[in-house]
N, C-alpha and C positions, 0 to 999 in steps of 0.2 A: 325524353330521349336525351341523353347526355352529349358532351362535347364528342367524345370518341364516335359515338354512334352517328353524329352530325356529319364529322370528317369522312367516316365510311360511306354515308349514302353520297355524300357531295363527289367522292370519288368514283364510286360506282356511276352515278349518273354523268359525269365528264367523261368516264369512258364509254358508256352508251352512247352519247353525243358524238365521239370519235370515230366509232364504228358506223354510226348512222349515215355520217357525211364524211366518207373517207375521199383521199384524194388531195389535191394541191391546197393546203390551208396554211394560211399564214401563222395559224397558232400550232404550236407543236404538242405533242401527246402530254407532255408535264403542264404545260400552261392551260390546256382544256380540263384536265384534271383539277388544277388550284383553281381555277374560275369556276368548275362545278363545287368544289369545297366551299366557296365563298358565297355562292349562291345558296347553297344549304343553310348556310350560318344565317344569310339574310331571310329565307324565307322560314326556318324555325324560330327564330328571336322576333320576328315581325308578329309573327301569326301568335305568338305568346303575348307580346307587347298588346296586341289589339283585342286580348282575351278570345280569339277565336279558339284556341286549345291551350290547355295546359301541359308543363312538361309531365313526360310517359304516357301520354295519350297516343293513342296509333294514328289520329291525325297530324300529328308533329312529322311523321313518316313522310305523308303526301305533302306537308307544307314544305317539308326540306327539298323533296323532289321537284315541288313546283318552282320553288325559289331558284335552284340551281337550274332548270331549264330556262327559266325568264331569263336570268344573269348571264348564261351561255348564248342565247338567241340574241341579246342585247350585244354581247362582247363581238359577236360574229358580224352582226350588221354594222356596228361603229368600226370594226377592223376593215370591213369592205368598204366601206364609203371613206375611210381614211387614205386606202390604196389608191383608191380612184382619183381622188382629190389629189395625190403627190404627183 
């Protein structure tokens, strides 16, 4: 999966996360989508770096989704923690 594919997957996963958890969220629509894109890049390229899969394999799609979901969850967890401490 190339860079464009990774961006598209990250954007879609970011939007899906926004629909799953609507309501009063400190992260706006575009920030959620951006974090999803960053997570897709992390998942895609870490999976390739560790040799789990190679470029243009279907597993790259799942690696991008997994990375985006993990980064979104971490961003939301740290965002909530920071707002509680402030």
